C-alpha positions as CSV (number, residue, x, y, z in Angstrom):
1,M,11.9,-13.7,-8.8
2,T,8.7,-11.7,-9.2
3,A,9.1,-8.3,-10.8
4,E,7.2,-5.7,-8.7
5,L,6.5,-3.1,-11.3
6,V,5.9,0.6,-10.9
7,R,3.9,2.8,-13.3
8,G,5.4,2.7,-16.8
9,Q,7.8,-0.2,-16.1
10,N,7.7,-3.4,-18.3
11,H,8.8,-7.0,-17.9
12,P,9.3,-9.7,-20.5
13,L,6.9,-12.7,-20.6
14,S,8.2,-16.1,-21.3
15,Q,4.9,-18.0,-21.3
16,A,1.9,-17.7,-23.6
17,R,-0.8,-19.1,-21.3
18,L,-1.1,-16.8,-18.3
19,E,-3.5,-15.9,-15.5
20,I,-4.1,-12.4,-14.3
21,R,-5.0,-12.2,-10.7
22,I,-6.8,-9.1,-9.4
23,S,-7.3,-8.3,-5.7
24,A,-9.2,-5.3,-4.5
25,G,-10.8,-4.1,-1.3
26,T,-14.2,-3.8,-2.9
27,P,-16.0,-5.6,-5.7
28,V,-14.8,-4.4,-9.1
29,A,-15.7,-5.4,-12.6
30,A,-12.9,-6.7,-14.7
31,A,-12.6,-6.7,-18.5
32,A,-9.9,-7.1,-21.1
33,A,-9.6,-5.2,-24.4
34,L,-7.7,-6.2,-27.6
35,S,-6.2,-3.4,-29.6
36,D,-3.9,-2.8,-32.6
37,E,-0.4,-1.4,-32.7
38,N,-1.8,2.1,-32.2
39,G,-3.8,1.2,-29.2
40,R,-7.2,1.3,-31.0
41,I,-10.1,-1.1,-30.3
42,H,-11.7,-2.0,-33.6
43,G,-15.1,-3.1,-32.2
44,T,-17.1,-4.4,-29.2
45,E,-16.1,-7.9,-30.2
46,W,-12.5,-7.0,-29.2
47,V,-13.5,-6.6,-25.6
48,A,-14.1,-9.4,-23.1
49,H,-16.4,-8.2,-20.3
50,P,-19.0,-9.5,-17.9
51,G,-21.7,-9.4,-20.6
52,A,-19.4,-11.3,-23.1
53,P,-16.8,-13.0,-21.0
54,V,-15.2,-15.1,-23.7
55,Q,-13.2,-13.7,-26.6
56,P,-10.4,-15.4,-28.7
57,G,-7.6,-16.0,-26.2
58,L,-9.4,-14.3,-23.3
59,E,-11.9,-15.2,-20.5
60,V,-13.0,-12.9,-17.7
61,S,-15.4,-13.1,-14.9
62,R,-19.2,-12.6,-15.4
63,Q,-19.6,-10.7,-12.1
64,A,-18.1,-8.0,-10.0
65,A,-15.8,-9.4,-7.3
66,A,-13.1,-8.5,-4.9
67,D,-10.9,-11.2,-6.4
68,H,-10.6,-12.1,-10.1
69,R,-8.8,-14.6,-12.2
70,L,-8.5,-13.7,-15.9
71,A,-7.2,-16.3,-18.4
72,V,-5.1,-15.2,-21.3
73,D,-3.6,-17.3,-24.2
74,L,-1.3,-15.1,-26.2
75,D,-0.8,-17.7,-28.9
76,A,-4.5,-17.5,-29.6
77,M,-4.2,-13.8,-30.5
78,T,-4.5,-12.9,-34.2
79,E,-1.8,-11.0,-35.9
80,A,-3.9,-7.8,-35.8
81,V,-3.8,-7.8,-32.0
82,H,-0.8,-6.1,-30.5
83,R,-2.1,-5.2,-27.0
84,V,-4.2,-6.8,-24.4
85,S,-5.3,-4.2,-21.8
86,V,-6.7,-5.3,-18.4
87,L,-9.4,-3.0,-17.3
88,L,-11.0,-2.5,-13.9
89,A,-14.2,-0.5,-13.1
90,L,-16.2,0.2,-10.0
91,P,-19.8,-0.9,-10.4
92,A,-22.2,2.0,-10.9
93,P,-23.5,3.0,-7.5
94,D,-27.1,1.7,-6.9
95,G,-29.0,4.3,-4.9
96,G,-25.8,5.8,-3.5
97,A,-24.4,2.4,-2.3
98,G,-20.8,1.4,-3.0
99,P,-17.8,3.5,-3.7
100,A,-17.9,5.8,-6.7
101,R,-14.1,6.4,-7.1
102,F,-11.0,4.4,-6.7
103,G,-9.5,7.0,-4.3
104,A,-12.1,5.9,-1.7
105,V,-10.9,2.3,-1.6
106,A,-7.7,0.3,-1.1
107,A,-5.3,0.3,-4.0
108,P,-6.0,-2.6,-6.4
109,F,-3.3,-5.2,-6.8
110,V,-2.7,-7.0,-10.1
111,A,-0.4,-10.0,-10.7
112,V,0.5,-11.9,-13.8
113,T,1.1,-15.6,-13.1
114,G,1.7,-18.8,-15.0
115,L,-0.9,-21.6,-14.9
116,D,1.1,-23.2,-12.1
117,G,0.6,-20.2,-10.0
118,T,4.2,-18.9,-10.3
119,E,4.0,-15.1,-10.2
120,V,5.8,-13.3,-13.1
121,A,5.0,-9.7,-12.4
122,S,2.9,-7.6,-10.0
123,Y,1.6,-4.1,-9.8
124,T,-0.2,-2.1,-7.1
125,I,-2.2,0.6,-8.7
126,T,-1.7,3.7,-6.6
127,G,-2.3,7.4,-7.1
128,L,-6.0,7.1,-8.1
129,D,-8.5,9.6,-6.8
130,L,-11.7,10.5,-8.8
131,E,-11.3,7.7,-11.3
132,S,-13.9,5.0,-11.6
133,A,-12.2,3.0,-14.3
134,V,-8.6,2.3,-14.9
135,V,-6.3,0.5,-17.4
136,A,-4.4,-1.6,-14.9
137,L,-1.7,-3.1,-17.2
138,E,-1.2,-4.2,-20.7
139,L,0.4,-7.2,-22.4
140,Y,2.0,-6.1,-25.7
141,R,4.1,-7.3,-28.6
142,R,7.6,-6.1,-29.0
143,Q,9.8,-7.4,-31.8
144,G,8.0,-10.8,-31.9
145,A,7.9,-11.2,-28.1
146,W,5.3,-10.3,-25.5
147,K,5.9,-8.1,-22.5
148,V,3.7,-6.7,-19.6
149,R,3.7,-3.0,-18.7
150,A,2.2,-1.4,-15.6
151,V,-0.1,1.4,-16.9
152,G,-2.4,2.6,-14.1
153,Q,-4.2,5.1,-16.3
154,G,-7.5,6.1,-14.7
155,Y,-10.6,7.8,-16.1
156,A,-13.0,9.9,-14.0
157,G,-15.7,9.4,-16.7
158,G,-15.7,5.6,-16.2
159,L,-15.6,2.9,-18.9
160,A,-17.3,5.2,-21.5
161,E,-14.4,7.6,-21.3
162,L,-11.8,4.8,-21.2
163,F,-13.2,3.1,-24.4
164,A,-13.6,6.4,-26.2
165,D,-9.9,7.2,-25.4
166,Q,-9.0,3.9,-27.1
167,G,-10.9,4.8,-30.3
168,L,-14.0,2.7,-29.9
169,A,-17.0,4.3,-31.6
170,E,-19.6,2.4,-29.5
171,A,-17.9,3.4,-26.2
172,A,-21.0,4.6,-24.5
173,Q,-23.2,1.7,-25.6
174,L,-20.6,-0.9,-24.5
175,A,-20.1,0.8,-21.1
176,S,-23.8,0.8,-20.6
177,G,-24.0,-2.9,-21.5
178,I,-21.2,-3.7,-19.1
179,D,-23.0,-1.8,-16.3
180,E,-26.2,-3.7,-16.9
181,A,-24.3,-7.1,-16.9
182,V,-22.6,-6.2,-13.7
183,A,-25.8,-5.1,-12.1
184,R,-27.4,-8.4,-13.0
185,G,-24.6,-10.4,-11.4
186,L,-23.9,-8.0,-8.5
187,A,-25.8,-10.2,-6.1
188,R,-23.3,-13.0,-6.7
189,S,-20.3,-10.7,-6.2
190,V,-17.5,-11.8,-3.9
191,Q,-17.6,-9.2,-1.1
192,A,-14.8,-7.9,1.1
193,P,-14.4,-9.7,4.5
194,P,-17.2,-9.3,7.0
195,P,-16.7,-7.0,9.9
196,R,-15.0,-8.1,13.0
197,T,-17.1,-10.5,15.2
198,S,-19.0,-9.1,18.1
199,E,-18.8,-10.0,21.8
200,G,-15.2,-8.9,22.0
201,D,-13.9,-11.7,19.7
202,R,-11.7,-9.9,17.2
203,S,-9.9,-12.9,15.8
204,R,-9.3,-12.8,12.1
205,Q,-10.7,-15.9,10.4
206,A,-9.3,-17.3,7.2
207,A,-11.6,-16.7,4.2
208,A,-13.3,-19.8,2.8
209,P,-13.1,-20.4,-0.9
210,A,-16.2,-19.4,-2.8
211,V,-16.9,-20.9,-6.2
212,G,-18.9,-18.7,-8.6
213,P,-20.9,-19.9,-11.5
214,D,-18.3,-18.8,-13.9
215,Q,-15.1,-19.2,-11.9
216,G,-13.0,-21.9,-10.3
217,A,-12.1,-21.8,-6.7
218,A,-11.0,-18.3,-5.9
219,P,-10.3,-17.1,-2.4
220,Q,-13.2,-15.1,-1.1
221,G,-12.5,-11.7,0.5
222,A,-9.7,-9.3,0.2
223,P,-8.1,-7.4,2.9
224,G,-10.0,-4.4,4.2
225,P,-9.1,-0.9,3.1
226,V,-5.9,0.5,4.5
227,P,-4.8,4.1,4.8
228,P,-3.4,5.2,1.4
229,S,-0.8,7.3,3.0
230,Y,0.8,4.2,4.7
231,G,0.0,1.3,2.7
232,G,-2.1,-0.4,0.1
233,Q,-3.4,-3.7,-1.1
234,P,-1.1,-6.6,-0.1
235,S,0.7,-8.3,-2.8
236,G,-0.1,-11.9,-3.8
237,G,1.7,-14.9,-2.7
238,Q,3.0,-18.0,-4.3
239,G,0.3,-19.4,-6.3
240,G,-3.2,-20.6,-5.4
241,P,-6.2,-22.6,-6.7
242,Q,-6.1,-22.5,-10.4
243,P,-9.4,-22.4,-12.2
244,A,-9.7,-24.4,-15.5
245,Y,-10.8,-21.8,-17.9
246,G,-9.4,-20.2,-20.9
247,G,-10.3,-18.3,-24.1
248,A,-11.5,-19.8,-27.3
249,T,-8.9,-20.2,-30.1
250,D,-11.0,-18.8,-32.9
251,P,-13.9,-16.5,-33.3
252,H,-16.4,-19.3,-33.6
253,A,-15.3,-21.4,-30.7
254,A,-17.1,-19.2,-28.1
255,S,-20.4,-21.0,-28.8
256,V,-18.7,-24.3,-28.0
257,G,-17.5,-23.2,-24.6
258,P,-14.1,-22.3,-23.1
259,V,-11.0,-24.3,-23.7
260,N,-9.4,-26.0,-20.7
261,Y,-5.8,-24.7,-20.7
262,S,-4.6,-26.8,-17.8
263,H,-2.1,-29.6,-18.6
264,P,-3.8,-33.0,-18.3
265,G,-0.9,-34.5,-16.3
266,R,-0.2,-31.4,-14.2
267,Q,-1.2,-31.3,-10.6
268,R,-3.2,-28.2,-9.5
269,S,-1.2,-26.0,-7.2
270,A,-2.4,-26.3,-3.7
271,P,-4.0,-23.4,-1.8
272,P,-2.0,-21.8,0.9
273,P,-1.8,-23.8,4.1
274,P,-4.4,-22.7,6.6
275,P,-3.4,-20.1,9.1
276,P,-2.5,-21.1,12.6
277,T,-5.5,-21.5,14.9
278,A,-5.7,-20.5,18.6
279,P,-6.2,-23.1,21.2
280,P,-9.8,-23.5,22.5
281,A,-10.7,-20.6,24.8
282,Q,-12.5,-20.8,28.1
283,P,-16.3,-20.4,28.0
284,G,-17.2,-16.8,27.8
285,Q,-13.7,-15.7,27.0
286,P,-12.4,-14.4,23.6
287,A,-10.1,-16.6,21.6
288,R,-6.4,-16.2,22.5
289,P,-4.6,-14.3,19.7
290,V,-2.2,-16.1,17.4
291,A,0.5,-14.5,15.2
292,G,-0.3,-14.9,11.5
293,D,-4.0,-15.8,11.7
294,A,-5.1,-13.3,9.1
295,T,-5.7,-14.3,5.4
296,G,-2.7,-14.4,3.0
297,W,-0.6,-16.6,0.8
298,S,2.5,-16.4,2.9
299,M,3.3,-15.8,6.6
300,E,4.6,-12.3,5.6
301,E,1.3,-11.4,4.0
302,R,-0.7,-12.8,6.9
303,L,1.3,-10.8,9.4
304,Y,1.0,-7.7,7.2
305,N,-2.8,-8.1,7.0
306,Q,-3.0,-8.8,10.8
307,V,-1.1,-5.6,11.6
308,W,-3.5,-3.6,9.5
309,G,-6.4,-5.5,11.0
310,M,-5.2,-4.3,14.4
311,F,-5.0,-0.8,13.0
312,E,-8.6,-1.0,11.8
313,D,-9.8,-2.5,15.1
314,L,-8.2,0.3,17.2
315,A,-9.5,3.0,14.8
316,R,-13.1,1.6,15.0
317,T,-13.2,1.0,18.8
318,T,-11.7,4.4,19.5
319,A,-14.3,6.0,17.1
320,A,-17.1,4.2,18.9
321,Y,-15.7,5.4,22.3
322,R,-15.5,9.0,21.1
323,S,-18.9,8.9,19.6
324,A,-20.4,7.5,22.8
325,V,-18.7,10.3,24.8
326,D,-20.0,13.0,22.4
327,F,-23.5,11.5,22.7
328,A,-23.3,11.5,26.5
329,E,-22.2,15.2,26.5
330,S,-24.9,16.3,24.1
331,R,-27.5,14.4,26.1
332,M,-26.3,16.0,29.4
333,D,-26.3,19.5,27.8
334,K,-29.8,18.9,26.6
335,E,-31.1,17.7,30.0
336,L,-29.4,20.6,31.8
337,E,-30.9,23.1,29.4
338,Q,-34.4,21.6,29.9
339,A,-33.9,21.7,33.7
340,L,-32.9,25.4,33.6
341,S,-35.7,26.4,31.2
342,D,-38.4,24.9,33.4
343,P,-39.4,27.5,36.1
344,R,-40.6,24.7,38.4
345,S,-37.1,23.3,38.6
346,R,-35.8,26.5,40.1
347,I,-37.9,26.1,43.2
348,G,-36.5,24.2,46.1
349,G,-34.0,21.5,45.3
350,Q,-35.6,20.2,42.1
351,G,-33.1,22.0,39.9
352,D,-30.1,20.6,41.8
353,A,-31.5,17.1,41.7
354,A,-32.1,17.4,37.9
355,R,-28.6,18.5,37.3
356,E,-27.2,15.8,39.5
357,A,-29.3,13.2,37.6
358,A,-28.1,14.5,34.3
359,R,-24.4,14.3,35.4
360,A,-24.9,10.8,36.8
361,R,-26.4,9.6,33.5
362,Y,-23.4,11.2,31.7
363,S,-20.9,9.4,33.9
364,Q,-22.7,6.1,33.5
365,L,-22.6,6.3,29.7
366,V,-19.0,7.4,29.6
367,D,-18.0,4.6,32.1
368,Q,-19.8,2.0,29.9
369,A,-18.0,3.3,26.8
370,R,-14.7,3.3,28.6
371,A,-15.1,-0.2,29.8
372,S,-15.8,-1.4,26.3
373,L,-12.8,0.5,25.0
374,D,-10.6,-1.0,27.7
375,R,-11.7,-4.5,26.9
376,D,-10.9,-4.1,23.2
377,V,-7.6,-2.4,23.9
378,A,-6.6,-5.2,26.3
379,Q,-7.3,-7.8,23.6
380,L,-5.3,-5.8,21.1
381,V,-2.4,-5.5,23.6
382,A,-2.5,-9.3,24.0
383,E,-2.5,-9.7,20.2
384,A,0.4,-7.3,19.8
385,E,2.4,-9.3,22.4
386,V,2.3,-12.4,20.2
387,V,2.5,-10.6,16.8
388,E,5.5,-8.3,17.6
389,P,8.0,-11.2,18.2
390,A,6.9,-13.0,15.1
391,L,7.4,-10.1,12.7
392,P,10.1,-10.4,10.0
393,P,13.0,-7.8,10.0
394,A,11.3,-5.5,7.6
395,F,8.3,-5.2,10.0
396,A,10.1,-5.5,13.3
397,R,11.5,-3.0,15.8
398,W,15.2,-2.6,16.1
399,D,15.1,-4.4,19.5
400,N,13.5,-7.5,18.0
401,P,15.7,-10.6,18.4
402,C,15.2,-11.4,14.7
403,W,17.9,-8.8,13.9
404,H,20.5,-11.0,15.7
405,A,19.9,-13.7,13.1
406,Y,19.7,-11.3,10.2
407,R,20.7,-12.4,6.7
408,V,20.5,-10.3,3.6
409,P,17.2,-11.3,1.9
410,M,16.8,-12.8,-1.5
411,E,13.5,-11.0,-2.3
412,I,12.0,-7.5,-1.6
413,P,9.5,-7.6,1.3
414,M,6.0,-6.4,1.0
415,A,6.4,-3.4,3.3
416,L,8.7,-1.5,5.6
417,R,8.2,-0.4,9.1
418,L,8.7,3.4,9.6
419,G,7.7,3.6,13.2
420,D,4.7,3.1,15.4
421,L,1.2,4.7,15.7
422,R,-0.9,5.2,18.8
423,L,-4.0,7.0,20.0
424,P,-4.3,9.0,23.2
425,E,-7.2,6.9,24.5
426,A,-5.2,3.7,24.0
427,E,-1.7,4.4,25.4
428,P,-0.8,0.7,26.0
429,I,-1.0,-0.3,22.4
430,R,1.4,0.6,19.5
431,I,0.6,-0.3,15.9
432,P,3.5,-0.8,13.5
433,M,3.3,1.8,10.7
434,L,4.0,-0.2,7.5
435,L,4.7,1.4,4.2
436,R,4.4,-0.6,1.0
437,L,7.5,-1.3,-1.1
438,P,8.8,-0.1,-3.5
439,L,8.5,3.5,-2.3
440,E,6.0,5.6,-4.2
441,R,6.8,8.9,-2.6
442,G,9.7,10.5,-0.8
443,L,10.2,11.0,2.9
444,W,10.7,14.2,4.8
445,I,12.2,14.1,8.3
446,D,11.2,17.4,9.8
447,S,14.0,18.9,11.8
448,G,12.2,22.1,12.6
449,R,9.8,21.1,15.4
450,T,11.1,22.2,18.8
451,D,8.5,21.0,21.3
452,S,7.1,17.6,22.2
453,L,3.6,16.3,23.0
454,D,4.7,15.8,26.6
455,G,5.5,19.5,26.9
456,S,9.3,19.1,26.9
457,F,11.5,21.4,24.9
458,T,14.1,20.3,22.4
459,D,16.5,23.0,21.0
460,S,17.2,23.3,17.3
461,H,20.7,21.6,17.5
462,D,19.2,18.5,19.2
463,M,16.4,18.4,16.7
464,R,18.8,18.4,13.8
465,R,20.8,15.6,15.4
466,L,17.7,13.5,16.2
467,A,16.4,14.1,12.6
468,M,19.6,12.8,11.1
469,D,19.7,9.8,13.5
470,T,16.1,9.0,12.3
471,A,17.0,9.3,8.7
472,V,20.0,7.0,9.1
473,A,17.8,4.4,10.8
474,H,15.3,4.5,7.9
475,A,18.1,4.3,5.3
476,A,19.7,1.4,7.2
477,R,16.4,-0.6,7.2
478,L,15.9,0.0,3.5
479,L,19.4,-1.3,2.8
480,A,18.8,-4.2,5.1
481,V,15.5,-5.4,3.5
482,Y,16.6,-5.2,-0.1
483,P,18.6,-8.0,-1.8
484,A,22.3,-7.3,-2.0
485,G,23.0,-4.6,-4.7
486,E,19.4,-3.8,-5.3
487,F,19.3,-0.6,-3.2
488,T,21.8,2.3,-3.5
489,V,22.1,5.3,-1.1
490,H,23.6,8.7,-1.9
491,V,24.1,11.4,0.6
492,V,24.2,15.2,0.2
493,D,25.6,16.9,3.3
494,P,26.7,20.4,2.1
495,A,28.1,21.6,5.4
496,G,29.2,18.3,6.8
497,S,27.0,18.7,9.8
498,G,25.6,15.2,9.6
499,A,29.0,13.4,9.8
500,R,28.4,12.0,13.3
501,A,25.0,10.6,12.5
502,L,26.1,9.2,9.1
503,A,28.9,7.2,10.7
504,P,27.1,3.8,10.6
505,L,26.6,4.3,6.8
506,T,30.0,5.7,6.0
507,Q,32.2,3.5,8.2
508,T,30.5,0.2,7.0
509,G,30.9,1.2,3.3
510,V,27.3,0.8,2.3
511,L,27.0,4.2,0.6
512,A,27.5,4.7,-3.1
513,G,30.3,7.2,-2.3
514,P,31.4,9.6,0.3
515,P,28.7,12.2,1.3
516,A,28.8,15.1,-1.2
517,Q,29.7,18.4,0.4
518,G,29.6,22.0,-0.7
519,A,27.7,23.5,-3.6
520,A,29.9,21.5,-6.1
521,G,29.0,18.2,-4.5
522,V,25.3,19.1,-4.5
523,T,25.5,19.9,-8.2
524,E,27.3,16.8,-9.2
525,V,25.0,14.4,-7.3
526,L,21.8,16.0,-8.5
527,A,23.0,16.1,-12.1
528,R,23.9,12.4,-12.0
529,L,20.5,11.4,-10.6
530,T,18.5,13.7,-12.9
531,Q,20.3,12.2,-15.9
532,R,19.5,8.7,-14.6
533,V,15.8,9.6,-14.4
534,D,15.8,10.9,-17.9
535,L,17.6,7.9,-19.3
536,V,15.2,5.4,-17.7
537,Q,12.1,7.4,-18.7
538,M,13.3,7.5,-22.3
539,A,14.0,3.7,-22.3
540,L,10.6,2.9,-20.8
541,R,8.7,5.2,-23.1
542,G,10.5,3.7,-26.0
543,G,9.8,0.2,-24.8
544,A,13.6,-0.6,-24.9
545,P,15.0,-0.9,-21.4
546,D,17.7,-3.1,-22.8
547,A,19.1,0.0,-24.6
548,L,20.4,1.5,-21.3
549,P,24.2,2.0,-21.2
550,P,26.3,-1.0,-20.3
551,G,26.9,-1.2,-16.6
552,F,23.9,0.9,-15.8
553,D,22.9,0.6,-12.2
554,T,19.3,-0.7,-12.2
555,S,19.0,-0.8,-8.4
556,Q,16.6,1.5,-6.5
557,Q,18.2,4.8,-5.6
558,L,17.8,6.8,-2.4
559,L,19.1,10.4,-2.0
560,I,19.5,11.7,1.5
561,V,19.6,15.5,1.6
562,N,20.7,17.2,4.8
563,D,20.5,20.9,5.8
564,F,18.4,21.9,2.8
565,P,18.5,24.6,1.4
566,H,22.1,25.1,2.4
567,G,24.3,24.6,-0.7
568,F,21.4,24.7,-3.2
569,D,21.1,27.3,-5.9
570,D,17.9,27.9,-8.0
571,R,19.0,25.2,-10.5
572,A,19.6,22.7,-7.8
573,V,16.2,23.4,-6.3
574,N,14.5,22.8,-9.6
575,Q,16.4,19.5,-10.0
576,L,15.4,18.4,-6.6
577,R,11.7,19.1,-7.4
578,Y,12.1,17.2,-10.6
579,L,13.5,14.2,-8.7
580,V,10.5,14.3,-6.3
581,D,8.0,14.4,-9.1
582,E,9.5,12.0,-11.6
583,G,12.0,9.9,-9.6
584,P,9.7,7.4,-7.8
585,S,8.3,6.0,-11.0
586,V,11.7,5.0,-12.2
587,G,13.2,4.0,-8.8
588,V,14.8,7.2,-7.6
589,H,13.6,8.3,-4.2
590,L,14.3,11.3,-1.9
591,M,14.7,11.6,1.9
592,M,14.8,15.2,3.0
593,V,16.2,16.1,6.5
594,A,15.1,19.8,6.7
595,D,13.3,22.5,8.5
596,R,10.6,24.0,6.2
597,E,10.9,27.4,7.7
598,E,14.6,27.7,6.6
599,S,13.4,27.5,3.0
600,A,10.7,30.1,3.4
601,G,12.6,32.5,1.2
602,Y,11.6,30.5,-1.8
603,G,7.9,31.3,-1.1
604,P,5.2,29.0,-2.6
605,L,7.7,27.6,-5.1
606,L,8.5,24.7,-2.8
607,D,5.0,24.0,-1.5
608,P,4.5,21.2,-4.1
609,L,7.8,19.6,-2.9
610,W,6.7,19.4,0.7
611,R,3.2,18.1,-0.2
612,A,4.8,15.4,-2.3
613,L,6.8,14.0,0.6
614,L,5.5,11.9,3.5
615,R,6.3,14.0,6.6
616,L,7.9,12.1,9.6
617,T,9.3,13.5,12.8
618,P,12.2,12.6,15.0
619,V,10.1,13.0,18.1
620,P,6.5,11.8,18.7
621,D,3.9,14.0,16.9
622,D,0.2,13.7,16.2
623,H,0.2,14.8,12.5
624,L,-0.9,11.7,10.7
625,A,-4.7,11.2,10.1
626,D,-6.5,8.1,8.8
627,P,-9.1,8.6,6.0
628,W,-11.9,6.6,7.7
629,V,-12.8,8.6,10.8
630,G,-10.1,11.3,10.8
631,H,-8.2,10.2,13.9
632,A,-5.1,12.1,14.6
633,W,-2.6,9.3,15.2
634,T,0.6,10.0,17.1
635,Y,3.6,8.9,15.1
636,E,6.6,7.6,17.1
637,P,9.9,7.3,15.1
638,P,11.9,4.0,15.1
639,A,14.3,3.9,18.1
640,V,17.5,2.0,18.1
641,P,18.2,0.8,21.7
642,H,20.6,3.0,23.5
643,G,24.1,1.6,23.3
644,S,23.1,-1.1,20.8
645,E,25.3,-2.0,17.9
646,V,22.5,-3.6,15.9
647,L,22.6,-0.9,13.2
648,R,26.3,-1.3,12.6
649,Q,26.1,-5.1,12.7
650,V,23.3,-5.2,10.1
651,L,25.0,-2.7,7.8
652,T,28.3,-4.7,8.0
653,K,26.5,-7.8,6.8
654,V,24.9,-5.8,3.9
655,A,28.4,-4.5,2.9
656,E,29.9,-8.0,3.1
657,A,27.1,-9.4,0.9
658,R,27.7,-6.7,-1.7
659,R,31.4,-7.5,-1.8
660,T,31.1,-11.3,-1.9
661,G,27.7,-11.8,-3.5
662,N,26.7,-14.1,-0.6
663,R,23.5,-13.8,1.2
């Protein structure tokens, strides 16, 4: 099974000949650097880059691209080489064009695969902001064997700062040479997918393969950017077209040309089957939507990309509508001002006629914009009607029939549905809010809000109950989408106020233990999880994960905290902050059910804690904004149908799979 790495985590490599697949939402330059046991690069000849794409055991692309295939032969590395670092850099902006920092684009995705396309390990590089160059991952020797480690170290100073940090004396010259090589080949770069087609046809076409002058068949186009708060670059699938390139086996072989590492008797792995196509549409009508018609290497990835494509479409069409309305208002204001400033318009009925004409033009422009928005929304509604029933459990609502045939999965899904998103101008359409897995930040279920968007009032007692119900629904879905035994949930409920809401978890036996109560229970659970974070961090930093104690639980951990700060002293608060900051990188996550106002006595001490958590609400709330146009999206929490036993049935199957080991 593929190892989905988080920053700092490593994984053993059983093959010497590998391919490193890179997917980004924008063209990036890829390079690979060789270094010694201290991480130092001894010279420019130790770096494979677009200007010198072939080095012993390495071959990289000669151009910037949204997708890359890097070939690595670890057996061809000399004894002096102890690390192979995979580097990504944004091309230097030309006249202001192109992104200048990774924080402005979708999180890059890197996968290590065998030559047959079998994925060994993958890593989504998140948390970048001002950086324009990043060490994505490294392959390194450890006691005679090779391993891969997720690094994700970014540099705001670009490649020059990156190379200087690795001890290369010619850092600035090499970075400049790479920029020049990238600029020469930028015209050949593989771009992100083209915008949606016009004339109301928003169907997502499969990307055709594009063959570059220095690459084999690589899929052209990566998914468009997604909001970093909700998601990232989709993970790769199960293999794909394998280019026949590799690195030379000795320093003099580069002049002869790259070595073909493919086995002469091995069949190339086939590209993914084409996505389903819609039946022919009537003349003048848009194509009928089809579930899974986006790009991707699996149906799960296609549906994931299709959902985010719908999100992008709704964001764009709503932005166009709002822009048109703003333009109509400004134009009407200008025309009215001109009419009032002209003394001749004040005589007789000329002024009234001018004002009526201005208002009529305003109404015409707004009506045209609304008609365009309604057309786009109607098509998105039609798409949602075919996509929603096709979603797998991790992406589906609780009322989806797929839960009735639920089985504990064998692999971790790409993402998890946390609820729905909508905009006020497009009430009929709901977009699933998908969050990439594994979790990279904690969740905060805000129990302090007492009014709703519809003007209704919810008292504090009901809000606490709704918040705990929402937290249990999220925890149940996390337990349901992970393989048996790979996700563990702990609960801290100091006053026992969440007992009723926690019943589906406690009665089915899926919790690690009974909910901890009182100050002593809080102290015991926090101490245990803090120690776990310390142990895993020490093992990862020392490169010896096998040194963990026998019987150590390596599953992902979730701590649900109810009624914070009740039962927490200063030490417990500091431990909680530590878990929020350090826990996600080693698989320890937090779900807070709390009212921020109740912890106001701590002052600004807890501000970093709240900022580090993704705030969700138990009632609809318009607090989430996308980074493209700044829309305030209304978040709707997941709702379990009234009277439904789906939650308890699913959790019962999870508990049974844990006991028997069956899936």
